[in-house]
ZADO-1210 file (C-alpha; in nm, 4 decimals, padded with zeros to 6 digits):
<atoms>
<atom x="01.0551" y="-00.4106" z="02.3320" code="MET" pos="1"/>
<atom x="01.0121" y="-00.2669" z="01.9864" code="ALA" pos="2"/>
<atom x="01.1325" y="00.0828" z="01.9047" code="ASN" pos="3"/>
<atom x="00.7985" y="00.2615" z="01.8812" code="ARG" pos="4"/>
<atom x="00.9521" y="00.5720" z="01.7213" code="ALA" pos="5"/>
<atom x="01.0672" y="00.3664" z="01.4221" code="VAL" pos="6"/>
<atom x="00.7287" y="00.1959" z="01.3902" code="ILE" pos="7"/>
<atom x="00.5446" y="00.5279" z="01.4140" code="LEU" pos="8"/>
<atom x="00.7726" y="00.6789" z="01.1477" code="ALA" pos="9"/>
<atom x="00.6988" y="00.3879" z="00.9120" code="VAL" pos="10"/>
<atom x="00.3246" y="00.4301" z="00.9657" code="TYR" pos="11"/>
<atom x="00.3395" y="00.8059" z="00.9024" code="ILE" pos="12"/>
<atom x="00.5435" y="00.7675" z="00.5827" code="ILE" pos="13"/>
<atom x="00.3100" y="00.4930" z="00.4651" code="THR" pos="14"/>
<atom x="00.0041" y="00.7096" z="00.5296" code="PHE" pos="15"/>
<atom x="00.1433" y="01.0212" z="00.3603" code="LEU" pos="16"/>
<atom x="00.2576" y="00.8356" z="00.0481" code="ILE" pos="17"/>
<atom x="-00.0101" y="00.5697" z="00.0240" code="GLY" pos="18"/>
<atom x="-00.3219" y="00.7806" z="00.0727" code="LEU" pos="19"/>
<atom x="-00.2883" y="01.0190" z="-00.2269" code="PRO" pos="20"/>
<atom x="-00.1533" y="00.7442" z="-00.4540" code="ALA" pos="21"/>
<atom x="-00.4382" y="00.5068" z="-00.3774" code="ASN" pos="22"/>
<atom x="-00.7046" y="00.7780" z="-00.3942" code="LEU" pos="23"/>
<atom x="-00.5833" y="00.8685" z="-00.7430" code="LEU" pos="24"/>
<atom x="-00.5872" y="00.5005" z="-00.8396" code="SER" pos="25"/>
<atom x="-00.9376" y="00.4513" z="-00.6995" code="LEU" pos="26"/>
<atom x="-01.0675" y="00.7506" z="-00.8937" code="TYR" pos="27"/>
<atom x="-00.9023" y="00.6303" z="-01.2168" code="THR" pos="28"/>
<atom x="-01.0410" y="00.2764" z="-01.1918" code="PHE" pos="29"/>
<atom x="-01.3895" y="00.4007" z="-01.1021" code="LEU" pos="30"/>
<atom x="-01.3970" y="00.6306" z="-01.4067" code="MET" pos="31"/>
<atom x="-01.2543" y="00.3551" z="-01.6283" code="LYS" pos="32"/>
<atom x="-01.5016" y="00.0985" z="-01.4964" code="GLY" pos="33"/>
<atom x="-01.7997" y="00.3199" z="-01.5742" code="ARG" pos="34"/>
<atom x="-01.6922" y="00.3609" z="-01.9370" code="LYS" pos="35"/>
<atom x="-01.5317" y="00.0303" z="-02.0335" code="GLU" pos="36"/>
<atom x="-01.5193" y="-00.2322" z="-01.7564" code="PRO" pos="37"/>
<atom x="-01.2680" y="-00.5139" z="-01.7995" code="VAL" pos="38"/>
<atom x="-01.1751" y="-00.7904" z="-01.5501" code="PRO" pos="39"/>
<atom x="-00.8252" y="-00.6622" z="-01.4742" code="ILE" pos="40"/>
<atom x="-00.9580" y="-00.3168" z="-01.3813" code="ASP" pos="41"/>
<atom x="-01.2086" y="-00.4740" z="-01.1419" code="THR" pos="42"/>
<atom x="-00.9301" y="-00.6616" z="-00.9659" code="LEU" pos="43"/>
<atom x="-00.7103" y="-00.3522" z="-00.9536" code="LEU" pos="44"/>
<atom x="-01.0009" y="-00.1470" z="-00.8187" code="LEU" pos="45"/>
<atom x="-01.0517" y="-00.3936" z="-00.5348" code="ASN" pos="46"/>
<atom x="-00.6792" y="-00.3967" z="-00.4596" code="LEU" pos="47"/>
<atom x="-00.6857" y="-00.0169" z="-00.4349" code="ALA" pos="48"/>
<atom x="-00.9979" y="-00.0400" z="-00.2193" code="LEU" pos="49"/>
<atom x="-00.8311" y="-00.2818" z="00.0226" code="SER" pos="50"/>
<atom x="-00.5339" y="-00.0443" z="00.0500" code="ASP" pos="51"/>
<atom x="-00.7667" y="00.2494" z="00.1125" code="PHE" pos="52"/>
<atom x="-00.9506" y="00.0632" z="00.3900" code="ILE" pos="53"/>
<atom x="-00.6134" y="-00.0250" z="00.5408" code="PHE" pos="54"/>
<atom x="-00.5114" y="00.3431" z="00.5341" code="LEU" pos="55"/>
<atom x="-00.8398" y="00.4530" z="00.6927" code="VAL" pos="56"/>
<atom x="-00.7707" y="00.2313" z="00.9954" code="PHE" pos="57"/>
<atom x="-00.3954" y="00.2968" z="01.0024" code="LEU" pos="58"/>
<atom x="-00.4326" y="00.5991" z="01.2388" code="PRO" pos="59"/>
<atom x="-00.5417" y="00.3520" z="01.5088" code="PHE" pos="60"/>
<atom x="-00.2030" y="00.1818" z="01.4816" code="LYS" pos="61"/>
<atom x="-00.0282" y="00.5183" z="01.4650" code="MET" pos="62"/>
<atom x="-00.1943" y="00.6255" z="01.7903" code="SER" pos="63"/>
<atom x="-00.1040" y="00.2942" z="01.9524" code="GLU" pos="64"/>
<atom x="00.2604" y="00.3353" z="01.8507" code="ALA" pos="65"/>
<atom x="00.2615" y="00.6933" z="01.9809" code="ALA" pos="66"/>
<atom x="00.1297" y="00.5679" z="02.3178" code="GLN" pos="67"/>
<atom x="00.4343" y="00.3375" z="02.3497" code="THR" pos="68"/>
<atom x="00.2297" y="00.0258" z="02.4291" code="ILE" pos="69"/>
<atom x="-00.1156" y="00.1297" z="02.5451" code="ASP" pos="70"/>
<atom x="-00.4357" y="00.0999" z="02.3438" code="TRP" pos="71"/>
<atom x="-00.5880" y="00.4494" z="02.3756" code="PRO" pos="72"/>
<atom x="-00.9340" y="00.3707" z="02.2329" code="PHE" pos="73"/>
<atom x="-01.2398" y="00.1781" z="02.3584" code="PRO" pos="74"/>
<atom x="-01.2005" y="-00.1984" z="02.3565" code="GLU" pos="75"/>
<atom x="-01.4454" y="-00.2581" z="02.0722" code="VAL" pos="76"/>
<atom x="-01.2221" y="-00.0595" z="01.8364" code="PHE" pos="77"/>
<atom x="-00.9417" y="-00.3059" z="01.9032" code="CYS" pos="78"/>
<atom x="-01.1542" y="-00.5919" z="01.7695" code="ASP" pos="79"/>
<atom x="-01.2780" y="-00.3958" z="01.4683" code="ILE" pos="80"/>
<atom x="-00.9450" y="-00.2415" z="01.3707" code="SER" pos="81"/>
<atom x="-00.7558" y="-00.5717" z="01.4082" code="THR" pos="82"/>
<atom x="-01.0124" y="-00.7567" z="01.1966" code="CYS" pos="83"/>
<atom x="-01.0086" y="-00.4868" z="00.9273" code="ILE" pos="84"/>
<atom x="-00.6298" y="-00.4630" z="00.9405" code="PHE" pos="85"/>
<atom x="-00.5795" y="-00.8363" z="00.8830" code="LEU" pos="86"/>
<atom x="-00.8605" y="-00.8535" z="00.6265" code="SER" pos="87"/>
<atom x="-00.7034" y="-00.5741" z="00.4209" code="SER" pos="88"/>
<atom x="-00.3623" y="-00.7400" z="00.4285" code="ILE" pos="89"/>
<atom x="-00.4860" y="-01.0785" z="00.3108" code="TYR" pos="90"/>
<atom x="-00.7323" y="-00.9303" z="00.0640" code="ALA" pos="91"/>
<atom x="-00.4366" y="-00.7513" z="-00.0967" code="SER" pos="92"/>
<atom x="-00.2451" y="-01.0804" z="-00.1094" code="VAL" pos="93"/>
<atom x="-00.5330" y="-01.2562" z="-00.2838" code="LEU" pos="94"/>
<atom x="-00.5995" y="-00.9730" z="-00.5286" code="PHE" pos="95"/>
<atom x="-00.2311" y="-00.9659" z="-00.6244" code="LEU" pos="96"/>
<atom x="-00.2580" y="-01.3401" z="-00.6863" code="THR" pos="97"/>
<atom x="-00.5762" y="-01.2942" z="-00.8909" code="ALA" pos="98"/>
<atom x="-00.3985" y="-01.0326" z="-01.1036" code="ILE" pos="99"/>
<atom x="-00.1133" y="-01.2766" z="-01.1692" code="SER" pos="100"/>
<atom x="-00.3633" y="-01.5454" z="-01.2730" code="VAL" pos="101"/>
<atom x="-00.5359" y="-01.2961" z="-01.5014" code="ASN" pos="102"/>
<atom x="-00.2043" y="-01.2122" z="-01.6691" code="ARG" pos="103"/>
<atom x="-00.1201" y="-01.5786" z="-01.7123" code="PHE" pos="104"/>
<atom x="-00.4542" y="-01.6547" z="-01.8769" code="LEU" pos="105"/>
<atom x="-00.4285" y="-01.3547" z="-02.1104" code="SER" pos="106"/>
<atom x="-00.0806" y="-01.4590" z="-02.2263" code="VAL" pos="107"/>
<atom x="-00.1121" y="-01.8392" z="-02.2275" code="ALA" pos="108"/>
<atom x="-00.4607" y="-01.8529" z="-02.3797" code="PHE" pos="109"/>
<atom x="-00.5081" y="-01.5178" z="-02.5564" code="PRO" pos="110"/>
<atom x="-00.7921" y="-01.6212" z="-02.7908" code="ILE" pos="111"/>
<atom x="-00.9970" y="-01.8081" z="-02.5339" code="LYS" pos="112"/>
<atom x="-00.9346" y="-01.5327" z="-02.2805" code="TYR" pos="113"/>
<atom x="-01.0670" y="-01.2604" z="-02.5116" code="LYS" pos="114"/>
<atom x="-01.3702" y="-01.4677" z="-02.6020" code="MET" pos="115"/>
<atom x="-01.4666" y="-01.5617" z="-02.2475" code="LYS" pos="116"/>
<atom x="-01.3479" y="-01.2693" z="-02.0375" code="ARG" pos="117"/>
<atom x="-01.6405" y="-01.0940" z="-01.8721" code="LYS" pos="118"/>
<atom x="-01.6402" y="-00.8275" z="-01.5988" code="PRO" pos="119"/>
<atom x="-01.8945" y="-01.0390" z="-01.4099" code="ALA" pos="120"/>
<atom x="-01.6328" y="-01.3096" z="-01.3519" code="TYR" pos="121"/>
<atom x="-01.3989" y="-01.0586" z="-01.1891" code="ALA" pos="122"/>
<atom x="-01.6840" y="-00.9241" z="-00.9763" code="VAL" pos="123"/>
<atom x="-01.7696" y="-01.2748" z="-00.8539" code="VAL" pos="124"/>
<atom x="-01.4023" y="-01.3445" z="-00.7789" code="ALA" pos="125"/>
<atom x="-01.3719" y="-01.0165" z="-00.5865" code="SER" pos="126"/>
<atom x="-01.6811" y="-01.0873" z="-00.3764" code="VAL" pos="127"/>
<atom x="-01.5477" y="-01.4361" z="-00.3024" code="PHE" pos="128"/>
<atom x="-01.2115" y="-01.2937" z="-00.1913" code="ILE" pos="129"/>
<atom x="-01.3719" y="-01.0408" z="00.0439" code="TRP" pos="130"/>
<atom x="-01.6003" y="-01.3047" z="00.1958" code="LEU" pos="131"/>
<atom x="-01.3075" y="-01.5428" z="00.2374" code="LEU" pos="132"/>
<atom x="-01.0837" y="-01.2976" z="00.4228" code="VAL" pos="133"/>
<atom x="-01.3622" y="-01.1588" z="00.6412" code="PHE" pos="134"/>
<atom x="-01.4788" y="-01.5080" z="00.7364" code="SER" pos="135"/>
<atom x="-01.1236" y="-01.5969" z="00.8395" code="HIS" pos="136"/>
<atom x="-01.0442" y="-01.2744" z="01.0211" code="CYS" pos="137"/>
<atom x="-01.3752" y="-01.2653" z="01.2072" code="SER" pos="138"/>
<atom x="-01.2107" y="-01.5247" z="01.4313" code="THR" pos="139"/>
<atom x="-01.0798" y="-01.2182" z="01.6144" code="ILE" pos="140"/>
<atom x="-01.4260" y="-01.1733" z="01.7694" code="PHE" pos="141"/>
<atom x="-01.4390" y="-01.5409" z="01.8669" code="VAL" pos="142"/>
<atom x="-01.1079" y="-01.5035" z="02.0500" code="ILE" pos="143"/>
<atom x="-01.2495" y="-01.2161" z="02.2493" code="ARG" pos="144"/>
<atom x="-01.5609" y="-01.4107" z="02.3493" code="SER" pos="145"/>
<atom x="-01.3480" y="-01.6973" z="02.4851" code="MET" pos="146"/>
<atom x="-01.1978" y="-01.4882" z="02.7626" code="ASN" pos="147"/>
<atom x="-01.3958" y="-01.4539" z="03.0818" code="THR" pos="148"/>
<atom x="-01.1715" y="-01.2118" z="03.2700" code="ASN" pos="149"/>
<atom x="-01.0290" y="-01.0042" z="02.9892" code="THR" pos="150"/>
<atom x="-01.0723" y="-00.9959" z="02.6169" code="ASN" pos="151"/>
<atom x="-00.8645" y="-00.9399" z="02.3100" code="GLU" pos="152"/>
<atom x="-00.7850" y="-00.6023" z="02.4602" code="THR" pos="153"/>
<atom x="-00.5741" y="-00.7273" z="02.7505" code="PHE" pos="154"/>
<atom x="-00.5750" y="-00.5561" z="03.0879" code="GLN" pos="155"/>
<atom x="-00.2286" y="-00.5552" z="03.2415" code="LEU" pos="156"/>
<atom x="-00.1752" y="-00.5607" z="03.6204" code="PRO" pos="157"/>
<atom x="-00.0741" y="-00.1925" z="03.6060" code="SER" pos="158"/>
<atom x="-00.4131" y="-00.1089" z="03.4502" code="ASN" pos="159"/>
<atom x="-00.2472" y="-00.0539" z="03.1131" code="ARG" pos="160"/>
<atom x="-00.4427" y="-00.1822" z="02.8143" code="VAL" pos="161"/>
<atom x="-00.2867" y="-00.3393" z="02.5053" code="VAL" pos="162"/>
<atom x="-00.4509" y="-00.4659" z="02.1891" code="CYS" pos="163"/>
<atom x="-00.4101" y="-00.8203" z="02.0555" code="TYR" pos="164"/>
<atom x="-00.0758" y="-00.8740" z="02.2276" code="LYS" pos="165"/>
<atom x="-00.1365" y="-01.0841" z="02.5384" code="GLU" pos="166"/>
<atom x="-00.3563" y="-01.3947" z="02.5631" code="PHE" pos="167"/>
<atom x="-00.4542" y="-01.6429" z="02.8293" code="ASN" pos="168"/>
<atom x="-00.3965" y="-02.0143" z="02.7804" code="GLU" pos="169"/>
<atom x="-00.7456" y="-02.0698" z="02.6450" code="LYS" pos="170"/>
<atom x="-00.7012" y="-01.7992" z="02.3828" code="GLN" pos="171"/>
<atom x="-00.3568" y="-01.9225" z="02.2794" code="LYS" pos="172"/>
<atom x="-00.5066" y="-02.2543" z="02.1682" code="LYS" pos="173"/>
<atom x="-00.7059" y="-02.0589" z="01.9097" code="ILE" pos="174"/>
<atom x="-00.4846" y="-01.7591" z="01.8276" code="VAL" pos="175"/>
<atom x="-00.1651" y="-01.9277" z="01.7149" code="TYR" pos="176"/>
<atom x="-00.3230" y="-02.2082" z="01.5083" code="PRO" pos="177"/>
<atom x="-00.5445" y="-01.9390" z="01.3534" code="PHE" pos="178"/>
<atom x="-00.2399" y="-01.7314" z="01.2611" code="GLN" pos="179"/>
<atom x="-00.0654" y="-02.0368" z="01.1165" code="LEU" pos="180"/>
<atom x="-00.3720" y="-02.1128" z="00.9043" code="GLU" pos="181"/>
<atom x="-00.3686" y="-01.7533" z="00.7758" code="LEU" pos="182"/>
<atom x="-00.0042" y="-01.7925" z="00.6811" code="CYS" pos="183"/>
<atom x="-00.0475" y="-02.1210" z="00.4956" code="LEU" pos="184"/>
<atom x="-00.3859" y="-02.0677" z="00.3278" code="ALA" pos="185"/>
<atom x="-00.3847" y="-01.6928" z="00.2599" code="LEU" pos="186"/>
<atom x="-00.0145" y="-01.6271" z="00.2046" code="PHE" pos="187"/>
<atom x="00.1979" y="-01.9303" z="00.1153" code="CYS" pos="188"/>
<atom x="-00.0474" y="-02.0855" z="-00.1297" code="LEU" pos="189"/>
<atom x="-00.1230" y="-01.7556" z="-00.3107" code="PRO" pos="190"/>
<atom x="00.2503" y="-01.6783" z="-00.3232" code="PHE" pos="191"/>
<atom x="00.3219" y="-02.0134" z="-00.4919" code="ILE" pos="192"/>
<atom x="00.0426" y="-01.9523" z="-00.7429" code="ILE" pos="193"/>
<atom x="00.1687" y="-01.6024" z="-00.8255" code="ALA" pos="194"/>
<atom x="00.5276" y="-01.7226" z="-00.8753" code="VAL" pos="195"/>
<atom x="00.4097" y="-02.0070" z="-01.0977" code="PHE" pos="196"/>
<atom x="00.1984" y="-01.7726" z="-01.3121" code="CYS" pos="197"/>
<atom x="00.4725" y="-01.5151" z="-01.3684" code="TYR" pos="198"/>
<atom x="00.7363" y="-01.7776" z="-01.4484" code="ILE" pos="199"/>
<atom x="00.5027" y="-01.9197" z="-01.7111" code="LYS" pos="200"/>
<atom x="00.4339" y="-01.5713" z="-01.8478" code="VAL" pos="201"/>
<atom x="00.8076" y="-01.4995" z="-01.8754" code="PHE" pos="202"/>
<atom x="00.8703" y="-01.8199" z="-02.0658" code="ARG" pos="203"/>
<atom x="00.5846" y="-01.7580" z="-02.3072" code="ILE" pos="204"/>
<atom x="00.6804" y="-01.3962" z="-02.3771" code="LEU" pos="205"/>
<atom x="01.0485" y="-01.4889" z="-02.4191" code="ALA" pos="206"/>
<atom x="00.9537" y="-01.7439" z="-02.6856" code="SER" pos="207"/>
<atom x="00.7497" y="-01.4904" z="-02.8855" code="LEU" pos="208"/>
<atom x="00.9425" y="-01.2577" z="-03.1132" code="SER" pos="209"/>
<atom x="00.6437" y="-01.0488" z="-03.2200" code="ASN" pos="210"/>
<atom x="00.5659" y="-00.9168" z="-02.8700" code="VAL" pos="211"/>
<atom x="00.6558" y="-00.5516" z="-02.8126" code="GLN" pos="212"/>
<atom x="00.9504" y="-00.4864" z="-02.5839" code="ALA" pos="213"/>
<atom x="00.7427" y="-00.2395" z="-02.3810" code="ARG" pos="214"/>
<atom x="00.4864" y="-00.5071" z="-02.3020" code="ARG" pos="215"/>
<atom x="00.7616" y="-00.7389" z="-02.1837" code="LYS" pos="216"/>
<atom x="00.9028" y="-00.4597" z="-01.9661" code="GLN" pos="217"/>
<atom x="00.5634" y="-00.3925" z="-01.8096" code="HIS" pos="218"/>
<atom x="00.5201" y="-00.7625" z="-01.7368" code="CYS" pos="219"/>
<atom x="00.8651" y="-00.7875" z="-01.5803" code="MET" pos="220"/>
<atom x="00.8000" y="-00.4760" z="-01.3715" code="GLY" pos="221"/>
<atom x="00.4668" y="-00.6123" z="-01.2516" code="LEU" pos="222"/>
<atom x="00.6204" y="-00.9467" z="-01.1550" code="ALA" pos="223"/>
<atom x="00.9131" y="-00.7817" z="-00.9758" code="LEU" pos="224"/>
<atom x="00.6936" y="-00.5471" z="-00.7728" code="VAL" pos="225"/>
<atom x="00.4578" y="-00.8321" z="-00.6830" code="THR" pos="226"/>
<atom x="00.7489" y="-01.0462" z="-00.5675" code="PHE" pos="227"/>
<atom x="00.8873" y="-00.7589" z="-00.3557" code="LEU" pos="228"/>
<atom x="00.5494" y="-00.7038" z="-00.1915" code="ILE" pos="229"/>
<atom x="00.5147" y="-01.0724" z="-00.1078" code="PHE" pos="230"/>
<atom x="00.8714" y="-01.1271" z="00.0071" code="ALA" pos="231"/>
<atom x="00.9568" y="-00.8003" z="00.1831" code="ILE" pos="232"/>
<atom x="00.6242" y="-00.6621" z="00.3045" code="CYS" pos="233"/>
<atom x="00.4095" y="-00.9676" z="00.3776" code="TYR" pos="234"/>
<atom x="00.6785" y="-01.2333" z="00.4200" code="GLY" pos="235"/>
<atom x="00.8180" y="-01.1346" z="00.7631" code="PRO" pos="236"/>
<atom x="00.4698" y="-01.0825" z="00.9088" code="PHE" pos="237"/>
<atom x="00.3609" y="-01.4313" z="00.8040" code="ASN" pos="238"/>
<atom x="00.6880" y="-01.5880" z="00.9188" code="VAL" pos="239"/>
<atom x="00.6100" y="-01.4439" z="01.2628" code="SER" pos="240"/>
<atom x="00.2885" y="-01.6499" z="01.2522" code="HIS" pos="241"/>
<atom x="00.4950" y="-01.9660" z="01.2071" code="ILE" pos="242"/>
<atom x="00.7216" y="-01.8861" z="01.5030" code="PHE" pos="243"/>
<atom x="00.4169" y="-01.7969" z="01.7099" code="GLY" pos="244"/>
<atom x="00.2571" y="-02.1337" z="01.6336" code="ALA" pos="245"/>
<atom x="00.5792" y="-02.3148" z="01.7300" code="ILE" pos="246"/>
<atom x="00.6467" y="-02.1277" z="02.0556" code="ASN" pos="247"/>
<atom x="00.2898" y="-02.0280" z="02.1460" code="TYR" pos="248"/>
<atom x="00.4196" y="-01.6750" z="02.1959" code="ALA" pos="249"/>
<atom x="00.4710" y="-01.3712" z="01.9756" code="ASP" pos="250"/>
<atom x="00.8233" y="-01.3045" z="01.8525" code="VAL" pos="251"/>
<atom x="00.9877" y="-00.9805" z="01.9643" code="GLU" pos="252"/>
<atom x="01.0076" y="-00.8423" z="01.6112" code="TRP" pos="253"/>
<atom x="00.6399" y="-00.8998" z="01.5288" code="ARG" pos="254"/>
<atom x="00.5549" y="-00.5293" z="01.5601" code="ASP" pos="255"/>
<atom x="00.8294" y="-00.4437" z="01.3100" code="TYR" pos="256"/>
<atom x="00.6972" y="-00.7024" z="01.0653" code="SER" pos="257"/>
<atom x="00.3462" y="-00.5598" z="01.0979" code="LEU" pos="258"/>
<atom x="00.4760" y="-00.2098" z="01.0283" code="ALA" pos="259"/>
<atom x="00.6669" y="-00.3435" z="00.7282" code="LEU" pos="260"/>
<atom x="00.3522" y="-00.5068" z="00.5914" code="SER" pos="261"/>
<atom x="00.1805" y="-00.1671" z="00.5961" code="SER" pos="262"/>
<atom x="00.4372" y="-00.0350" z="00.3486" code="PHE" pos="263"/>
<atom x="00.2789" y="-00.2513" z="00.0795" code="SER" pos="264"/>
<atom x="00.0228" y="00.0246" z="00.0182" code="VAL" pos="265"/>
<atom x="00.3124" y="00.2369" z="-00.1111" code="CYS" pos="266"/>
<atom x="00.4243" y="-00.0357" z="-00.3526" code="LEU" pos="267"/>
<atom x="00.0806" y="-00.1349" z="-00.4830" code="ASP" pos="268"/>
<atom x="00.0589" y="00.1835" z="-00.6973" code="PRO" pos="269"/>
<atom x="00.3491" y="00.0413" z="-00.8982" code="PHE" pos="270"/>
<atom x="00.1323" y="-00.2657" z="-00.9614" code="VAL" pos="271"/>
<atom x="-00.1342" y="-00.0278" z="-01.0915" code="PHE" pos="272"/>
<atom x="00.1222" y="00.1499" z="-01.3077" code="PHE" pos="273"/>
<atom x="00.2493" y="-00.1662" z="-01.4775" code="PHE" pos="274"/>
<atom x="-00.1010" y="-00.3122" z="-01.5157" code="SER" pos="275"/>
<atom x="-00.3135" y="-00.0223" z="-01.6388" code="SER" pos="276"/>
<atom x="-00.2764" y="00.2211" z="-01.9285" code="ASN" pos="277"/>
<atom x="-00.5063" y="00.4832" z="-01.7659" code="PRO" pos="278"/>
<atom x="-00.2860" y="00.4850" z="-01.4566" code="ILE" pos="279"/>
<atom x="00.0249" y="00.5343" z="-01.6701" code="ARG" pos="280"/>
<atom x="-00.1438" y="00.8216" z="-01.8550" code="LYS" pos="281"/>
<atom x="-00.2576" y="00.9875" z="-01.5326" code="ASN" pos="282"/>
<atom x="00.0870" y="00.9412" z="-01.3795" code="ALA" pos="283"/>
<atom x="00.2403" y="01.1122" z="-01.6834" code="GLY" pos="284"/>
<atom x="-00.0095" y="01.4001" z="-01.6598" code="ILE" pos="285"/>
<atom x="00.0581" y="01.4578" z="-01.2907" code="TRP" pos="286"/>
<atom x="00.4337" y="01.4320" z="-01.3484" code="TYR" pos="287"/>
<atom x="00.4221" y="01.7020" z="-01.6169" code="ARG" pos="288"/>
<atom x="00.2054" y="01.9221" z="-01.3958" code="ARG" pos="289"/>
<atom x="00.4548" y="01.8878" z="-01.1134" code="LEU" pos="290"/>
<atom x="00.7382" y="01.9792" z="-01.3495" code="GLN" pos="291"/>
<atom x="00.5533" y="02.2949" z="-01.4615" code="ARG" pos="292"/>
<atom x="00.4856" y="02.3973" z="-01.1019" code="ILE" pos="293"/>
<atom x="00.8524" y="02.3532" z="-01.0113" code="ILE" pos="294"/>
<atom x="00.9620" y="02.5529" z="-01.3157" code="LEU" pos="295"/>
<atom x="00.7138" y="02.8318" z="-01.2464" code="GLN" pos="296"/>
<atom x="00.8383" y="02.8593" z="-00.8900" code="CYS" pos="297"/>
<atom x="01.2069" y="02.8391" z="-00.9757" code="SER" pos="298"/>
<atom x="01.2234" y="03.0852" z="-01.2708" code="VAL" pos="299"/>
<atom x="01.1136" y="03.4003" z="-01.0783" code="PRO" pos="300"/>
<atom x="01.3406" y="03.3078" z="-00.7888" code="CYS" pos="301"/>
<atom x="01.6380" y="03.2674" z="-01.0235" code="ASN" pos="302"/>
<atom x="01.5682" y="03.6033" z="-01.1890" code="LYS" pos="303"/>
<atom x="01.5413" y="03.7774" z="-00.8527" code="ASP" pos="304"/>
<atom x="01.8638" y="03.6176" z="-00.7392" code="TYR" pos="305"/>
<atom x="02.0563" y="03.7212" z="-01.0534" code="LYS" pos="306"/>
<atom x="01.9300" y="04.0801" z="-01.0518" code="GLU" pos="307"/>
<atom x="01.9974" y="04.1082" z="-00.6807" code="GLY" pos="308"/>
<atom x="02.3503" y="03.9780" z="-00.7340" code="ALA" pos="309"/>
<atom x="02.4169" y="04.2484" z="-00.9955" code="VAL" pos="310"/>
<atom x="02.2924" y="04.5203" z="-00.7639" code="SER" pos="311"/>
<atom x="02.5230" y="04.3984" z="-00.4870" code="LEU" pos="312"/>
<atom x="02.8414" y="04.4422" z="-00.6919" code="SER" pos="313"/>
<atom x="03.1137" y="04.6607" z="-00.5207" code="PRO" pos="314"/>
<atom x="03.0990" y="04.9326" z="-00.7883" code="SER" pos="315"/>
<atom x="02.7363" y="05.0183" z="-00.7229" code="ASN" pos="316"/>
<atom x="02.7570" y="05.1246" z="-00.3585" code="GLY" pos="317"/>
<atom x="02.5082" y="05.0845" z="-00.0736" code="LEU" pos="318"/>
<atom x="02.2421" y="05.3272" z="-00.1975" code="ALA" pos="319"/>
<atom x="02.2447" y="05.1838" z="-00.5493" code="GLU" pos="320"/>
<atom x="02.2106" y="04.8376" z="-00.4006" code="THR" pos="321"/>
<atom x="01.8790" y="04.9176" z="-00.2368" code="GLY" pos="322"/>
<atom x="01.7433" y="05.0836" z="-00.5503" code="VAL" pos="323"/>
<atom x="01.8490" y="04.8020" z="-00.7755" code="ALA" pos="324"/>
<atom x="01.7065" y="04.5433" z="-00.5434" code="THR" pos="325"/>
<atom x="01.3691" y="04.7175" z="-00.5270" code="GLU" pos="326"/>
<atom x="01.3586" y="04.7514" z="-00.9041" code="SER" pos="327"/>
<atom x="01.4403" y="04.3855" z="-00.9464" code="SER" pos="328"/>
<atom x="01.1592" y="04.2813" z="-00.7157" code="PHE" pos="329"/>
<atom x="00.9207" y="04.5207" z="-00.8908" code="GLY" pos="330"/>
<atom x="01.0227" y="04.3844" z="-01.2278" code="HIS" pos="331"/>
<atom x="00.9647" y="04.0285" z="-01.1062" code="ALA" pos="332"/>
<atom x="00.6236" y="04.1221" z="-00.9665" code="ALA" pos="333"/>
<atom x="00.5204" y="04.2736" z="-01.3000" code="LYS" pos="334"/>
<atom x="00.6280" y="03.9575" z="-01.4778" code="GLU" pos="335"/>
<atom x="00.4167" y="03.7471" z="-01.2419" code="ARG" pos="336"/>
<atom x="00.1116" y="03.9688" z="-01.3015" code="GLU" pos="337"/>
<atom x="00.1553" y="03.9343" z="-01.6793" code="GLN" pos="338"/>
</atoms>
């Protein structure tokens, strides 16, 4: 049995970090796309959108983890949330792969890429990716229709309901081959393509002496973050598909791997940072604003502390202490009003 407290903690951290970061990214790419649309921004926008959809449905998983094992919502929400959950995961995988292909084409064939790059191509690719993942993940509804006594939301003998965790023999013949196909077609193949593209990009940039060091650093950062997302976040979840197909049963650590895959929405903003100048500019603006807020909060507190420390010296006495402390707070209040 998985430790639900750990899983719930991962979901909460993911939600608190991922939601503001991806909302900021969505806003930036929408504003950028309205002014000067380019293919890479379209792909990044869709990656942020897939993360946002994932975060919108994440509270369902949080509630499930808080209920220990039960599914606390109507059965239809199990089908919808599972389909959306899987679709968002594999859409993110494919958009990360599309970004790697875009980088490879821009570096390997810079002239042809600039001549032929059109936002419409990225739009068509994005629509294709969404249709592909939804067509695959809609199998969830087929699995439900194949059960005559129960459905994807499984009714335990104790009248406890769980979501997408227990299947009859008829369902198992569809579920585990379906999961294996997801692993091979929507994870392994895109992972190989992404690795190939970034290795080629590294070799090309290393052979060019006129390329700025900052551009090389951004490319290395993008490749490293992409590899971490594939290997650490999505890797264990897809490996669980392989074991499930072999044993026709879910592995015990599958819930942990699913929680780990959710953490990708916290790492995707780094992909945005290394891929987009507007994101880097906005990140710098928000960082400086945060610094100013911290300084504005810390300076008055430091002044109050120092003046209060002077008034508490042994030579001043108890009465002088109260007077000095009041004057210090009054002085600080006047400074804040100014």
